[in-house]
Backbone as CSV, one residue per row, in Angstrom:
resi,resn,N_x,N_y,N_z,CA_x,CA_y,CA_z,C_x,C_y,C_z
1,MET,134.330,95.265,127.084,133.216,96.709,127.580,132.863,97.356,126.216
2,LYS,133.780,98.063,125.668,133.580,98.837,124.537,132.732,98.134,123.404
3,LYS,132.823,97.081,123.612,131.819,96.414,122.000,130.324,96.440,122.886
4,ILE,130.313,95.939,123.993,128.322,95.989,124.525,127.978,97.416,124.663
5,ILE,129.238,97.988,124.898,128.348,100.101,124.854,128.398,100.173,123.319
6,SER,128.989,99.876,122.177,128.855,100.358,121.032,127.790,99.513,120.414
7,THR,127.273,98.175,120.777,126.227,97.866,120.577,124.873,98.203,121.057
8,ILE,124.865,98.712,122.164,123.491,99.180,122.918,123.677,100.644,122.022
9,GLN,124.686,101.219,121.998,124.155,102.644,121.194,123.931,102.537,119.750
10,GLU,124.796,101.302,119.039,124.104,101.071,117.405,122.296,100.593,117.769
11,TRP,121.961,99.648,118.597,120.497,99.672,118.860,119.789,100.744,119.034
12,TRP,120.218,101.476,119.909,119.737,103.218,120.541,119.454,104.040,119.128
13,GLN,120.182,103.771,118.436,120.168,104.728,117.150,119.224,104.150,116.341
14,ARG,119.296,102.773,116.166,118.176,102.572,115.163,116.850,102.164,115.563
15,MET,116.601,102.078,116.995,115.128,102.176,117.294,114.858,103.670,117.708
16,GLY,115.778,105.046,117.829,115.189,106.503,117.194,115.007,106.189,116.025
17,ALA,115.420,105.965,115.258,115.273,105.697,113.432,113.970,105.559,113.425
18,GLU,113.942,104.207,113.858,112.471,103.689,113.523,110.829,104.311,114.211
19,HIS,111.461,104.731,115.000,110.479,105.415,116.015,110.063,106.883,115.107
20,HIS,111.183,107.552,114.781,111.037,108.593,113.531,110.364,108.531,112.552
21,ARG,110.448,107.194,111.910,110.188,106.631,110.742,108.577,106.410,111.031
22,LYS,107.958,106.131,112.089,106.605,105.406,112.433,105.630,106.423,112.859
23,GLN,106.500,107.830,113.668,105.778,109.064,113.457,105.547,109.574,112.224
24,VAL,106.712,109.614,111.632,106.044,110.608,110.208,105.217,109.803,109.469
25,MET,105.185,108.403,109.378,103.996,107.456,108.694,102.672,107.767,109.510
26,LYS,102.338,107.775,110.542,101.340,108.242,111.582,101.160,109.353,111.058
27,ARG,101.906,110.976,110.830,101.602,111.863,110.483,100.776,112.058,109.038
28,GLU,101.527,111.263,108.245,101.096,111.398,107.094,99.886,111.001,106.645
29,LYS,99.251,109.693,107.327,98.114,108.985,107.276,97.066,109.898,108.038
30,GLU,97.528,110.355,108.818,96.022,111.932,109.557,96.044,112.856,108.461
31,LEU,97.280,113.243,108.085,97.065,114.343,107.019,96.518,113.690,105.893
32,ARG,96.383,112.746,105.133,95.594,111.894,104.056,93.882,111.878,104.428
33,ARG,93.928,111.597,105.662,92.490,111.436,106.262,91.860,112.871,106.441
34,GLU,92.803,113.831,106.405,91.969,115.194,106.747,92.007,115.640,105.492
35,ALA,92.373,115.858,104.335,92.744,115.856,102.982,91.527,115.239,102.587
36,LEU,91.291,113.896,102.649,90.042,113.423,102.049,88.577,114.047,103.097
37,ARG,88.715,114.484,104.191,87.708,115.156,104.899,87.634,116.611,104.500
38,ARG,88.561,117.506,104.341,88.294,118.841,103.872,87.899,119.081,102.531
39,ILE,88.691,118.421,101.648,88.847,118.844,99.900,88.194,117.920,99.489
40,GLN,86.998,118.652,98.581,85.825,117.675,98.560,85.436,118.252,96.934
41,VAL,84.752,117.368,96.270,83.976,118.107,95.460,82.541,117.578,95.511
42,ARG,81.578,119.068,95.568,80.497,118.993,96.150,79.575,119.744,94.871
43,GLU,78.445,119.539,95.202,77.094,120.394,94.029,77.051,121.462,94.912
44,TYR,76.695,122.615,94.572,76.213,123.780,95.049,75.439,124.542,93.895
45,GLU,74.427,124.898,94.190,73.582,125.445,93.020,73.427,124.714,91.809
46,GLY,73.494,123.703,91.632,73.209,122.964,90.439,75.131,122.799,89.613
47,THR,75.776,123.197,90.420,77.305,123.238,89.310,78.185,122.664,90.701
48,LEU,79.057,122.133,90.284,80.107,120.914,90.690,81.300,122.279,90.993
49,TYR,81.982,121.920,92.592,82.789,123.535,92.674,83.611,122.193,93.807
50,PHE,84.931,122.398,93.428,86.469,122.013,94.429,85.360,122.778,95.974
51,CYS,85.582,122.425,96.834,85.508,122.544,98.203,86.377,122.717,99.226
52,TYR,86.467,123.458,100.097,87.389,123.391,101.237,86.588,123.154,102.680
53,ASN,86.652,122.564,103.602,85.554,122.817,104.572,84.285,122.733,104.436
54,ASP,83.821,122.409,103.429,82.487,122.249,102.641,82.402,123.839,102.292
55,ILE,82.865,124.501,101.567,82.942,126.129,101.447,83.117,125.920,99.925
56,PRO,82.161,125.930,99.152,82.780,126.085,97.498,83.176,127.413,97.363
57,LEU,84.580,126.729,96.494,85.667,127.597,95.993,85.520,127.979,94.271
58,ILE,85.915,127.197,93.952,86.104,126.866,92.265,85.216,126.097,91.713
59,SER,84.836,126.146,90.906,83.471,125.863,89.652,84.065,124.870,88.733
60,GLU,83.359,123.858,88.340,83.413,122.858,87.498,83.906,123.572,86.198
61,ASP,83.272,124.867,85.832,83.674,125.230,84.664,84.841,126.108,83.991
62,MET,85.462,126.302,85.233,86.899,126.873,85.519,88.032,126.184,85.103
63,PHE,87.600,124.462,84.778,88.639,123.837,84.451,88.649,122.459,82.954
64,SER,89.280,122.376,82.500,89.282,121.713,81.105,89.000,120.343,81.390
65,ASP,90.107,119.945,82.230,89.752,118.200,82.874,88.758,118.387,84.043
66,ARG,88.585,116.528,83.751,87.279,116.216,84.912,87.739,116.865,86.385
67,MET,86.915,116.996,87.313,87.459,117.595,88.636,87.487,116.036,89.210
68,GLU,87.449,114.634,89.052,87.829,113.808,89.863,89.377,113.354,89.311
69,VAL,89.399,114.043,87.953,91.159,113.474,87.624,92.004,114.743,88.749
70,LEU,91.327,115.868,89.230,91.847,116.894,89.508,91.904,116.472,91.058
71,LEU,91.069,115.942,91.610,90.909,116.226,93.263,92.125,115.142,93.866
72,GLU,92.500,114.105,93.442,93.534,113.467,93.916,94.888,113.897,94.460
73,PRO,95.764,114.855,92.800,96.699,115.617,92.797,96.559,116.812,94.012
74,ILE,95.258,117.588,94.134,94.844,118.387,95.078,95.031,118.044,96.708
75,ARG,94.795,116.905,96.766,94.843,116.137,98.363,96.230,115.773,98.612
76,ASP,97.211,115.366,97.458,98.154,115.447,97.392,98.862,116.233,97.712
77,ARG,99.085,117.481,97.167,99.757,118.546,97.126,99.030,118.944,99.008
78,PHE,98.060,119.112,99.406,97.744,119.307,101.163,98.497,118.659,101.577
79,THR,98.910,117.191,101.095,99.280,116.375,102.268,101.063,116.785,102.483
80,ASP,101.491,116.929,101.200,103.022,117.173,100.951,103.691,118.227,101.865
81,TYR,102.323,119.492,101.373,102.261,120.768,101.698,102.879,120.373,103.512
82,HIS,101.421,120.078,104.268,102.016,119.844,105.395,103.228,118.884,106.148
83,LEU,103.817,117.709,105.452,104.471,116.846,105.557,105.700,118.290,105.871
84,THR,105.841,118.637,104.810,106.893,119.967,104.797,107.210,120.995,105.522
85,LYS,106.014,121.773,105.898,105.710,122.609,106.896,106.323,121.687,108.262
86,ASP,105.607,120.851,108.376,106.308,119.985,109.927,107.493,119.950,110.094
87,SER,108.829,119.564,109.025,109.841,118.882,108.691,110.623,120.540,109.078
88,LEU,110.087,121.594,108.303,110.525,122.797,109.020,110.399,123.281,110.071
89,GLU,109.482,122.987,110.569,109.011,123.624,111.875,110.324,122.631,112.960
90,ARG,110.715,122.153,113.118,111.435,121.283,113.736,112.921,121.254,113.822
């Protein structure tokens, strides 16, 4: 009888861990999609800008690197920040 209960408990723990893993993956996918939508490089009055929610914030001439090179790390930082924030709130 103890063997059966132990087996059920192990299964339940594995299912809980798998559910948590799937929830984290789903949240990360949502955040990556949100970062793609919110953080962009756009042209405004003839100059390229980093934009957040279509609001021009930082112009291209403030950077030595090309904006395309910087865009992906910025989106990654956005995603990582929110994932860390989510884990701290739990």
